[in-house]
VEXKOL-191886 format. One record per residue (C-alpha): residue number from 1; x, y negated, z negated. Coordinates in steps of 0.1 Angstrom, whole numbers, padded with zeros to 4 digits. Last residue first. Layout:
! residues N
{pt NUM {X Y Z}}
...
! end
This chain:
! residues 459
{pt 459 {0021 0253 -0120}}
{pt 458 {0018 0233 -0092}}
{pt 457 {0041 0206 -0098}}
{pt 456 {0059 0201 -0065}}
{pt 455 {0029 0209 -0043}}
{pt 454 {0021 0178 -0062}}
{pt 453 {0043 0150 -0047}}
{pt 452 {0044 0173 -0016}}
{pt 451 {0006 0160 -0012}}
{pt 450 {0014 0123 -0024}}
{pt 449 {0038 0124 0003}}
{pt 448 {0021 0139 0031}}
{pt 447 {-0010 0114 0027}}
{pt 446 {0020 0087 0017}}
{pt 445 {0034 0090 0051}}
{pt 444 {0062 0106 0069}}
{pt 443 {0059 0137 0088}}
{pt 442 {0088 0141 0115}}
{pt 441 {0109 0114 0095}}
{pt 440 {0128 0091 0115}}
{pt 439 {0166 0083 0116}}
{pt 438 {0186 0054 0114}}
{pt 437 {0228 0058 0108}}
{pt 436 {0245 0029 0091}}
{pt 435 {0252 -0005 0102}}
{pt 434 {0218 -0016 0102}}
{pt 433 {0201 -0047 0118}}
{pt 432 {0204 -0033 0157}}
{pt 431 {0187 0004 0149}}
{pt 430 {0157 -0018 0132}}
{pt 429 {0155 -0041 0161}}
{pt 428 {0153 -0011 0186}}
{pt 427 {0127 0006 0161}}
{pt 426 {0105 -0024 0164}}
{pt 425 {0107 -0027 0200}}
{pt 424 {0096 0009 0202}}
{pt 423 {0061 -0002 0185}}
{pt 422 {0038 0028 0171}}
{pt 421 {0060 0048 0147}}
{pt 420 {0077 0016 0134}}
{pt 419 {0041 0001 0126}}
{pt 418 {0027 0035 0112}}
{pt 417 {0055 0033 0086}}
{pt 416 {0085 0055 0081}}
{pt 415 {0121 0049 0089}}
{pt 414 {0152 0067 0071}}
{pt 413 {0182 0045 0068}}
{pt 412 {0214 0068 0060}}
{pt 411 {0247 0065 0041}}
{pt 410 {0235 0041 0010}}
{pt 409 {0259 0041 -0018}}
{pt 408 {0249 0013 -0036}}
{pt 407 {0275 -0010 -0026}}
{pt 406 {0266 0002 0009}}
{pt 405 {0231 -0011 0000}}
{pt 404 {0239 -0042 -0012}}
{pt 403 {0262 -0050 0021}}
{pt 402 {0233 -0041 0043}}
{pt 401 {0213 -0073 0025}}
{pt 400 {0177 -0067 0008}}
{pt 399 {0157 -0096 0012}}
{pt 398 {0179 -0112 0042}}
{pt 397 {0175 -0077 0057}}
{pt 396 {0136 -0079 0051}}
{pt 395 {0133 -0111 0069}}
{pt 394 {0161 -0105 0096}}
{pt 393 {0136 -0072 0103}}
{pt 392 {0107 -0092 0112}}
{pt 391 {0123 -0119 0133}}
{pt 390 {0136 -0096 0153}}
{pt 389 {0101 -0078 0159}}
{pt 388 {0086 -0116 0162}}
{pt 387 {0117 -0125 0187}}
{pt 386 {0113 -0094 0209}}
{pt 385 {0079 -0103 0217}}
{pt 384 {0083 -0144 0219}}
{pt 383 {0109 -0132 0249}}
{pt 382 {0086 -0104 0264}}
{pt 381 {0057 -0128 0264}}
{pt 380 {0074 -0154 0281}}
{pt 379 {0084 -0188 0266}}
{pt 378 {0123 -0182 0267}}
{pt 377 {0138 -0203 0295}}
{pt 376 {0115 -0232 0290}}
{pt 375 {0136 -0236 0253}}
{pt 374 {0122 -0225 0218}}
{pt 373 {0152 -0224 0197}}
{pt 372 {0130 -0224 0165}}
{pt 371 {0095 -0208 0154}}
{pt 370 {0088 -0211 0118}}
{pt 369 {0068 -0193 0091}}
{pt 368 {0059 -0198 0054}}
{pt 367 {0084 -0206 0026}}
{pt 366 {0055 -0219 -0001}}
{pt 365 {0053 -0181 -0016}}
{pt 364 {0091 -0178 -0025}}
{pt 363 {0095 -0147 -0048}}
{pt 362 {0062 -0132 -0037}}
{pt 361 {0067 -0140 0003}}
{pt 360 {0050 -0162 0027}}
{pt 359 {0018 -0150 0040}}
{pt 358 {0032 -0164 0077}}
{pt 357 {0067 -0153 0068}}
{pt 356 {0073 -0146 0105}}
{pt 355 {0109 -0165 0113}}
{pt 354 {0107 -0165 0147}}
{pt 353 {0138 -0172 0168}}
{pt 352 {0142 -0175 0204}}
{pt 351 {0174 -0166 0215}}
{pt 350 {0163 -0135 0228}}
{pt 349 {0174 -0102 0235}}
{pt 348 {0166 -0069 0252}}
{pt 347 {0137 -0082 0272}}
{pt 346 {0123 -0054 0293}}
{pt 345 {0110 -0040 0257}}
{pt 344 {0093 -0067 0247}}
{pt 343 {0071 -0069 0280}}
{pt 342 {0058 -0032 0274}}
{pt 341 {0055 -0035 0232}}
{pt 340 {0035 -0066 0245}}
{pt 339 {0012 -0047 0268}}
{pt 338 {0006 -0021 0243}}
{pt 337 {-0006 -0047 0220}}
{pt 336 {-0028 -0063 0243}}
{pt 335 {-0046 -0033 0253}}
{pt 334 {-0048 -0023 0215}}
{pt 333 {-0067 -0057 0209}}
{pt 332 {-0094 -0056 0233}}
{pt 331 {-0089 -0079 0266}}
{pt 330 {-0118 -0105 0269}}
{pt 329 {-0113 -0136 0292}}
{pt 328 {-0133 -0170 0290}}
{pt 327 {-0104 -0193 0279}}
{pt 326 {-0117 -0191 0245}}
{pt 325 {-0115 -0154 0248}}
{pt 324 {-0079 -0155 0257}}
{pt 323 {-0067 -0175 0231}}
{pt 322 {-0087 -0153 0202}}
{pt 321 {-0071 -0123 0218}}
{pt 320 {-0036 -0139 0215}}
{pt 319 {-0042 -0149 0185}}
{pt 318 {-0052 -0111 0172}}
{pt 317 {-0020 -0102 0189}}
{pt 316 {0002 -0123 0170}}
{pt 315 {-0017 -0117 0137}}
{pt 314 {-0015 -0078 0143}}
{pt 313 {0025 -0087 0146}}
{pt 312 {0026 -0107 0115}}
{pt 311 {0005 -0074 0100}}
{pt 310 {0032 -0050 0107}}
{pt 309 {0054 -0064 0085}}
{pt 308 {0050 -0093 0061}}
{pt 307 {0041 -0094 0023}}
{pt 306 {0076 -0078 0018}}
{pt 305 {0086 -0057 -0009}}
{pt 304 {0125 -0056 -0013}}
{pt 303 {0126 -0023 -0037}}
{pt 302 {0151 -0009 -0061}}
{pt 301 {0132 0021 -0070}}
{pt 300 {0131 0036 -0105}}
{pt 299 {0134 0068 -0122}}
{pt 298 {0110 0079 -0154}}
{pt 297 {0100 0115 -0140}}
{pt 296 {0088 0099 -0106}}
{pt 295 {0089 0064 -0092}}
{pt 294 {0086 0029 -0112}}
{pt 293 {0093 0001 -0092}}
{pt 292 {0121 -0022 -0094}}
{pt 291 {0119 -0059 -0079}}
{pt 290 {0145 -0074 -0052}}
{pt 289 {0137 -0110 -0040}}
{pt 288 {0144 -0123 -0070}}
{pt 287 {0131 -0158 -0077}}
{pt 286 {0104 -0146 -0104}}
{pt 285 {0128 -0125 -0123}}
{pt 284 {0108 -0109 -0148}}
{pt 283 {0117 -0102 -0180}}
{pt 282 {0137 -0070 -0201}}
{pt 281 {0156 -0059 -0168}}
{pt 280 {0154 -0026 -0156}}
{pt 279 {0170 0004 -0170}}
{pt 278 {0189 0029 -0148}}
{pt 277 {0202 0062 -0162}}
{pt 276 {0190 0080 -0134}}
{pt 275 {0208 0058 -0112}}
{pt 274 {0185 0034 -0088}}
{pt 273 {0170 0050 -0055}}
{pt 272 {0169 0031 -0027}}
{pt 271 {0139 0011 -0011}}
{pt 270 {0130 -0017 0017}}
{pt 269 {0095 -0024 0019}}
{pt 268 {0071 -0037 0049}}
{pt 267 {0034 -0050 0052}}
{pt 266 {0008 -0036 0069}}
{pt 265 {0030 -0007 0079}}
{pt 264 {0068 -0009 0079}}
{pt 263 {0087 0009 0056}}
{pt 262 {0125 0015 0053}}
{pt 261 {0136 0040 0035}}
{pt 260 {0174 0042 0021}}
{pt 259 {0189 0076 0019}}
{pt 258 {0221 0084 -0004}}
{pt 257 {0199 0095 -0033}}
{pt 256 {0190 0128 -0006}}
{pt 255 {0156 0137 0014}}
{pt 254 {0139 0105 0012}}
{pt 253 {0111 0113 0035}}
{pt 252 {0079 0121 0019}}
{pt 251 {0090 0108 -0017}}
{pt 250 {0093 0071 -0001}}
{pt 249 {0060 0072 0017}}
{pt 248 {0045 0087 -0020}}
{pt 247 {0064 0056 -0040}}
{pt 246 {0047 0030 -0014}}
{pt 245 {0011 0046 -0016}}
{pt 244 {0012 0047 -0054}}
{pt 243 {-0001 0075 -0073}}
{pt 242 {-0040 0084 -0081}}
{pt 241 {-0041 0111 -0111}}
{pt 240 {-0046 0144 -0099}}
{pt 239 {-0075 0160 -0088}}
{pt 238 {-0078 0199 -0098}}
{pt 237 {-0105 0217 -0084}}
{pt 236 {-0133 0227 -0105}}
{pt 235 {-0160 0223 -0074}}
{pt 234 {-0147 0240 -0044}}
{pt 233 {-0139 0220 -0014}}
{pt 232 {-0164 0225 0013}}
{pt 231 {-0170 0190 0017}}
{pt 230 {-0168 0180 -0021}}
{pt 229 {-0183 0208 -0044}}
{pt 228 {-0192 0192 -0079}}
{pt 227 {-0177 0178 -0109}}
{pt 226 {-0136 0178 -0092}}
{pt 225 {-0113 0184 -0119}}
{pt 224 {-0094 0159 -0140}}
{pt 223 {-0068 0133 -0139}}
{pt 222 {-0039 0156 -0136}}
{pt 221 {-0006 0140 -0141}}
{pt 220 {0023 0136 -0116}}
{pt 219 {0028 0097 -0121}}
{pt 218 {0025 0097 -0160}}
{pt 217 {-0010 0085 -0177}}
{pt 216 {-0024 0050 -0183}}
{pt 215 {-0063 0049 -0195}}
{pt 214 {-0073 0019 -0170}}
{pt 213 {-0081 -0018 -0185}}
{pt 212 {-0118 -0032 -0179}}
{pt 211 {-0123 -0029 -0216}}
{pt 210 {-0096 -0055 -0223}}
{pt 209 {-0117 -0084 -0213}}
{pt 208 {-0086 -0111 -0211}}
{pt 207 {-0092 -0137 -0234}}
{pt 206 {-0053 -0153 -0235}}
{pt 205 {-0047 -0135 -0270}}
{pt 204 {-0063 -0103 -0258}}
{pt 203 {-0039 -0101 -0230}}
{pt 202 {-0007 -0110 -0246}}
{pt 201 {-0020 -0081 -0275}}
{pt 200 {-0027 -0058 -0251}}
{pt 199 {0006 -0060 -0229}}
{pt 198 {-0004 -0025 -0215}}
{pt 197 {0016 0007 -0223}}
{pt 196 {0043 0028 -0205}}
{pt 195 {0070 0016 -0233}}
{pt 194 {0097 0006 -0205}}
{pt 193 {0072 0005 -0177}}
{pt 192 {0058 -0026 -0195}}
{pt 191 {0023 -0032 -0178}}
{pt 190 {0011 -0072 -0174}}
{pt 189 {0008 -0068 -0139}}
{pt 188 {-0010 -0048 -0115}}
{pt 187 {0018 -0029 -0098}}
{pt 186 {0027 -0017 -0129}}
{pt 185 {-0003 -0001 -0135}}
{pt 184 {-0004 0016 -0100}}
{pt 183 {0030 0033 -0106}}
{pt 182 {0023 0039 -0142}}
{pt 181 {-0009 0058 -0132}}
{pt 180 {-0040 0054 -0139}}
{pt 179 {-0075 0072 -0152}}
{pt 178 {-0104 0053 -0151}}
{pt 177 {-0134 0056 -0175}}
{pt 176 {-0170 0076 -0172}}
{pt 175 {-0150 0105 -0152}}
{pt 174 {-0172 0123 -0129}}
{pt 173 {-0142 0140 -0113}}
{pt 172 {-0146 0134 -0079}}
{pt 171 {-0158 0100 -0088}}
{pt 170 {-0131 0090 -0111}}
{pt 169 {-0102 0100 -0087}}
{pt 168 {-0122 0080 -0059}}
{pt 167 {-0122 0050 -0079}}
{pt 166 {-0085 0055 -0087}}
{pt 165 {-0078 0056 -0054}}
{pt 164 {-0099 0018 -0048}}
{pt 163 {-0076 0006 -0074}}
{pt 162 {-0091 0006 -0106}}
{pt 161 {-0118 -0011 -0131}}
{pt 160 {-0148 0000 -0155}}
{pt 159 {-0178 -0014 -0173}}
{pt 158 {-0195 -0038 -0146}}
{pt 157 {-0219 -0064 -0142}}
{pt 156 {-0207 -0087 -0164}}
{pt 155 {-0176 -0090 -0140}}
{pt 154 {-0194 -0113 -0121}}
{pt 153 {-0209 -0138 -0144}}
{pt 152 {-0176 -0145 -0156}}
{pt 151 {-0169 -0162 -0121}}
{pt 150 {-0143 -0188 -0119}}
{pt 149 {-0123 -0184 -0156}}
{pt 148 {-0127 -0143 -0163}}
{pt 147 {-0127 -0140 -0123}}
{pt 146 {-0093 -0155 -0120}}
{pt 145 {-0082 -0134 -0150}}
{pt 144 {-0091 -0103 -0133}}
{pt 143 {-0077 -0112 -0099}}
{pt 142 {-0042 -0118 -0122}}
{pt 141 {-0047 -0085 -0138}}
{pt 140 {-0051 -0065 -0107}}
{pt 139 {-0023 -0084 -0085}}
{pt 138 {-0035 -0103 -0055}}
{pt 137 {-0015 -0136 -0065}}
{pt 136 {0017 -0123 -0086}}
{pt 135 {0030 -0119 -0115}}
{pt 134 {0068 -0108 -0118}}
{pt 133 {0079 -0070 -0132}}
{pt 132 {0103 -0070 -0162}}
{pt 131 {0077 -0069 -0181}}
{pt 130 {0059 -0085 -0214}}
{pt 129 {0042 -0107 -0194}}
{pt 128 {0042 -0147 -0193}}
{pt 127 {0008 -0161 -0203}}
{pt 126 {-0016 -0175 -0174}}
{pt 125 {-0016 -0211 -0163}}
{pt 124 {0014 -0207 -0139}}
{pt 123 {-0008 -0184 -0120}}
{pt 122 {-0033 -0207 -0116}}
{pt 121 {-0008 -0234 -0107}}
{pt 120 {0005 -0213 -0079}}
{pt 119 {-0024 -0205 -0065}}
{pt 118 {-0045 -0171 -0077}}
{pt 117 {-0075 -0171 -0047}}
{pt 116 {-0048 -0154 -0023}}
{pt 115 {-0061 -0122 -0019}}
{pt 114 {-0038 -0099 0002}}
{pt 113 {-0032 -0068 -0022}}
{pt 112 {-0068 -0064 -0021}}
{pt 111 {-0104 -0068 -0041}}
{pt 110 {-0125 -0042 -0032}}
{pt 109 {-0161 -0047 -0031}}
{pt 108 {-0178 -0041 -0061}}
{pt 107 {-0195 -0007 -0079}}
{pt 106 {-0230 0002 -0086}}
{pt 105 {-0231 0023 -0060}}
{pt 104 {-0205 0038 -0034}}
{pt 103 {-0214 0072 -0016}}
{pt 102 {-0210 0109 -0024}}
{pt 101 {-0202 0140 -0007}}
{pt 100 {-0217 0179 -0010}}
{pt 99 {-0254 0176 -0013}}
{pt 98 {-0255 0138 -0024}}
{pt 97 {-0236 0124 -0051}}
{pt 96 {-0241 0085 -0060}}
{pt 95 {-0216 0064 -0065}}
{pt 94 {-0205 0043 -0099}}
{pt 93 {-0235 0053 -0120}}
{pt 92 {-0217 0068 -0150}}
{pt 91 {-0192 0037 -0161}}
{pt 90 {-0201 0009 -0139}}
{pt 89 {-0178 -0005 -0109}}
{pt 88 {-0150 -0024 -0105}}
{pt 87 {-0126 -0024 -0074}}
{pt 86 {-0089 -0041 -0079}}
{pt 85 {-0062 -0045 -0057}}
{pt 84 {-0019 -0040 -0065}}
{pt 83 {-0011 -0009 -0046}}
{pt 82 {-0030 0007 -0016}}
{pt 81 {-0034 0043 -0020}}
{pt 80 {-0023 0075 -0030}}
{pt 79 {-0044 0106 -0039}}
{pt 78 {-0035 0141 -0047}}
{pt 77 {-0062 0174 -0043}}
{pt 76 {-0050 0210 -0059}}
{pt 75 {-0062 0243 -0049}}
{pt 74 {-0078 0236 -0015}}
{pt 73 {-0092 0272 0000}}
{pt 72 {-0124 0264 0008}}
{pt 71 {-0111 0232 0028}}
{pt 70 {-0085 0256 0049}}
{pt 69 {-0117 0275 0061}}
{pt 68 {-0137 0246 0068}}
{pt 67 {-0107 0230 0088}}
{pt 66 {-0102 0191 0085}}
{pt 65 {-0125 0166 0103}}
{pt 64 {-0147 0167 0069}}
{pt 63 {-0119 0152 0054}}
{pt 62 {-0111 0121 0075}}
{pt 61 {-0152 0112 0082}}
{pt 60 {-0153 0115 0041}}
{pt 59 {-0127 0093 0037}}
{pt 58 {-0141 0068 0066}}
{pt 57 {-0175 0067 0047}}
{pt 56 {-0156 0062 0012}}
{pt 55 {-0135 0029 0032}}
{pt 54 {-0171 0015 0046}}
{pt 53 {-0189 0018 0013}}
{pt 52 {-0158 -0001 -0003}}
{pt 51 {-0164 -0029 0018}}
{pt 50 {-0130 -0050 0019}}
{pt 49 {-0121 -0082 0002}}
{pt 48 {-0093 -0109 0011}}
{pt 47 {-0105 -0142 -0006}}
{pt 46 {-0084 -0174 0005}}
{pt 45 {-0107 -0183 0034}}
{pt 44 {-0135 -0188 0006}}
{pt 43 {-0173 -0187 0019}}
{pt 42 {-0171 -0153 0033}}
{pt 41 {-0163 -0150 0074}}
{pt 40 {-0148 -0115 0075}}
{pt 39 {-0150 -0084 0048}}
{pt 38 {-0124 -0058 0058}}
{pt 37 {-0134 -0028 0059}}
{pt 36 {-0125 -0012 0097}}
{pt 35 {-0115 0019 0080}}
{pt 34 {-0097 0030 0110}}
{pt 33 {-0089 0070 0109}}
{pt 32 {-0061 0095 0103}}
{pt 31 {-0062 0137 0103}}
{pt 30 {-0039 0156 0094}}
{pt 29 {-0038 0199 0092}}
{pt 28 {-0014 0226 0085}}
{pt 27 {0014 0203 0072}}
{pt 26 {0043 0226 0058}}
{pt 25 {0046 0225 0021}}
{pt 24 {0057 0263 0023}}
{pt 23 {0043 0277 -0008}}
{pt 22 {0010 0251 -0010}}
{pt 21 {0004 0246 0030}}
{pt 20 {-0003 0212 0033}}
{pt 19 {-0038 0196 0043}}
{pt 18 {-0029 0161 0053}}
{pt 17 {-0055 0130 0051}}
{pt 16 {-0052 0093 0063}}
{pt 15 {-0075 0065 0054}}
{pt 14 {-0067 0034 0075}}
{pt 13 {-0062 -0003 0073}}
{pt 12 {-0050 -0014 0040}}
{pt 11 {-0043 0025 0028}}
{pt 10 {-0063 0049 0014}}
{pt 9 {-0041 0078 0014}}
{pt 8 {-0050 0116 0007}}
{pt 7 {-0031 0147 0000}}
{pt 6 {-0050 0180 0001}}
{pt 5 {-0029 0208 -0013}}
{pt 4 {-0036 0244 0004}}
{pt 3 {-0037 0280 -0010}}
{pt 2 {-0027 0306 0018}}
{pt 1 {-0053 0336 0025}}
! end
């Protein structure tokens, strides 16, 4: 009987799982389900939180859908997920095991990377990090600082913190602490990727609750073993420390160092591999649109990480849906999206210009969206859809221009992400935006990538 590696990705809008045959690294089974976990209607419109219980329930539904005979032969579990965000729980009681699954208990909501409560003035009041990466709202350490100042009583209820995928690893392994890889630690801020250490002295002097900082390990390390049978997966199955979803998506499709990967899911990223001897700058470059993310084995990726990707199109769909409800009509969002794509495909070009930065960008948070060149001739859904898709690509290529890719030796663009796979208009704009061949991988997602990463590290 073949052995399998289970890859799990806990994203912003969905959970994906994939079983890879350990020897051939072929996908034997997979599943993807929407989490529908967003918490809406809170008192603070800047808060972006998700229901932990719903995410865990969705995770269980995904894993349970996989073939039982293959789950019994899982030899390793790897997880990735949405970076930057933070979840709090109590050591020892963060979940409740029942038969062969667990439910969330004594844990907080997930405060996601989209949380906007750390204003520019608040971030400016925080100490400068000893890191090449800038701090931004939605980053784990910034969020913890915000709670320390504004809601210290909330933090008093918890003893451990991590990302959502770190939490799942801890619960599966029955850990009392949180084990976090450098990929996720860098996404929190106040982490030096050269020394692989938190900025302990800086954080201590600023009154940061140091006990909430996870224990850091290298990407690819094991965090422990399953403490119980889990949905048919045997107890004592090795579990890897959680990885970043972006790095795993890249891992699944970057076949050569001359590839650049364009991922458009909820957000958007364009990246290529830096030379093996690259060392990042000593200090943050907050106005630069390019960052350097830790990858595997001490390597780095040059990344243009945009906050505005598939979420722009989802906002457009939501706006149309809300307008129709106000007019007394209701159409489900999926039908609206499909119709928009159809209309966009019928409109090959448009003089309408949409700057889609409705969330700003980390390097320029005050630069919000704009629409220009409006005329009576370009107000159709086809024109607007084409212009929005063009704007998403125009924004990401302004952050990392094609000339920079050519100078780096990039010879091919590999497209990935749920928004690209669903939206042919977006794919057409990708092919127009780059004077390079564009290809789309057969199995390109973070769940496959994390499984591949641990397949490659089987002893």
